[in-house]
C-alpha positions, 0 to 999 in steps of 0.5 A: 222544614222536612216532613219527620215520615221516615225518621227512627232511631236505628243508630247512635251518632249522637249522644241522645240517641238510643235505637232501644228507645222506641220513636212513637212516629205518628205522635213525632209527626204531631208536634212536628206539625205543631212547630211548622203551624207555628211558624206559619199562624207566626206569619212565617213563609214554611217551604217542605222539602220532601222526605226520602225513605232511608233517610230517616234524619232529614226531619232535622234540616238546619244540618242541609245547608246555611243560606246568606243573602240568597247563597247557599252552601251546602252541607258534607256530613260527618256520617254516612248514614247522614251523607246522601242528605247533602244532595237532597238538599242541593237538588231542592235548592237548584229546583227552586231558583237558586243558582249559586249552590256551592257544594264544599270539600270540607265536612260541615253539618249546615246551621248545626254548626253555622249561626249567622249574626249581622257581624259574624259567622260563628263556627261551631267545631270538634264534634262534627264540621271541621276548622277548614269548614269555616275557612271554607264558608269565609271564603263563599259568603265573605263574612268574618267566621269566628271558630268555636271549639265544643267540648261537651259531646252532648252539645255535638253541634253548635246550634244545641248550645247557642241561640242567635235571638236577635241577628241584626243586633248581634244578639245571643243566648249560650251555655258556657259549659259546651265551650273550650275556656277560650271559645268562652272568653271570644264568645264573652269579647264579643258579646258582653250583654249575651243571655247565659243559660244554665245547665239544666236549661241547656240539657233540655237542648233549651238553646235549639231554638229559632228566633225571629227578632221576637218570638222565640220558639224553644223546647217547653221544659226549658223553663229557666229561659222563659222570664230571662227572654221576656225581660229582654223583650222576647216572646217565648213560645214553648213546643213540644217536640219530645220524640224528635229529641230523641234523635238528638234534635228539637225546635232550630234543627226542624228549622233552615233558614233561609235568608234572601231570595235566589238571584233574580227572584222577586221579594 
């Protein structure tokens, strides 16, 4: 995670961003700290990335890399406003003992567009990451990549339209309206028991959530997802990240998951 020390909205690179709407920075920091503290209270370790002046979107740490089995596929951002974030993430990984850190050739925005399950690496494409990024990820991780076309600009990253609920069990939830007809059929075929989100909960960025297999941290305004999640045995935890939503992100955008330890590391 990366504190929103320099968070502000001075440009617009997604439909959620409006520079005319001021950001309450102390409130944004308090909301971010609440999310960080909630992870720790649930027993998770939170590593911190140092924010850099001039990079207001660094708080959305999910976009900086994808980590599987201790191997790091770095990001390559589409927009120049975020380009320098990629190097900051790679530097953090190298400083913390990760030796297999790949600088990509093709545009991918980390876990914004890559979602990991036991069987697949799901790859969003259409607004930010490219099809070639999926090919590059498959070659690097040696995992089958399933390309999914995003067609609604509000859901410009995969993590705004789909959430992995149980990685080991290949259990997900998603909003069909964010995807092309063919991609919807792929999701139906691969995940016939998925939890289907409605338009209102998707528009609240309710799918920009993080699950540890039991607890699901999600925007508190996605009220329609709480009961279905409980019926499936999950414990939903509503979070208020309203200030960060002004930048187009919520729980998942603020959270990069570190799967596996660096080669040779203990734990």
